N, C-alpha and C positions, 0 to 999 in steps of 0.2 A: 286536504286536511279534514279529518273527521272530527266529530264532537269530542271524543276523548282526548285527542291530541290538542285540540283547542283549549279544553279545560285544564290540561296539564300546563300548557304554555301560559294561560291566564294566571294560574296559581303561582307560577314562578315569578311573574312580573309584579304581583301585588305583594306589598310588605305586610307582615303580620303586625298587628297593633301590640305594642308592649304595654303591660299593665303599669299604671302610674302609681307610685307609692307616695302619696301626699301626706304630709303631717299637718293637721289642722291645728292652728295655734290661736289662743286668745290671750292677748297682752292686757295686763291690768295693773292698777296701782296697788302695790302690796299693803300699804298702810290703810287705805280706805276700802279696798275691794272693788272699786269702780272700774268698769270696763274701758279699755282704751281702743283696741282694734282687733278685729277678726282677720286672720291672714294665713296664707300657706308659706309666706316668706319668713326667713330667719332675721329678726330684728334685735336691737338692743333692748333689754328690759326684762321684767318678770312676765312669764306666761305659763299657761297650763295647756296641755294637749286636750283637745275636745274631739267629739265624734263628727262624722260627716253631716249627720242630721243637725247637730247643734250649730255647725258652721253654716249650713244652708239656712237655718232660721235667723242667725245673726241678731239675736234679741239683745237690745241694750237696756231693757228693763230688768236686768239681773245684776247680781254681785258675785264675786268670787270669795267664798268663805271656806277657810281651812283647806284651800287648794282645790275646791270643787265649785263648779258653776251652779248657782242657786237662783231660781226665779224669785222675784220679790214676794210672790204669794206663798212661797215655801219657807220664808225666813221666819225663824222662831224667836228672834230677839231684835231689839232696837235700842239705841242710846239717844239721850238728849241731855242738855244742860238743865240743871235744877239748882235753885238757891240752896245754900248750905250755911249752917251756923258755925260749925266747928272746923271742918276741913274744906279743902277746895282752894281755888285761886282767888285772891283778892282783886277786885275790879272796881272801876269807878261806878258809882251808884246810877249814873245816867247812861252808861255805855258799857256793856259786858265785854266788849272787844278790847278795852283799854285796861291793861294790868296796872293796878295801883296798890303797892304794898302797904300804904297807910290807910286804906279803906277798910271799913267793917263789912262791906258787901262781898260775899263769897259765892262762888259757883263751882259745881263739880259735875262730872259726867255720871249719869245713872243709866244702867242697863236694865231693860225690862225683858222678861221672857214670857213667851206664850205657854199656856198650860195645856 
């Protein structure tokens, strides 16, 4: 058996690698934008498709905003509870987490935007 015959025989015995078409998914909470899990599996829940690089990084210091993965440093707005006189939700004066319709203490969500 010469070298060419050996090479042909060898090529016939090795299987060609098939390209793998993976879909990289990032599951997240639609209401808060917080990340739940990076995966290539199909699971129940809301997800966005991400790049192989984003999947490799698997950063949890990010949020999903308007269907796109945003690093915290790129976020241009944030929200917080602030006292309110006219509108908002009535709560107990000593605990903002307890709703009290008879209270004069009110809180609302205010969104701040970077300039």
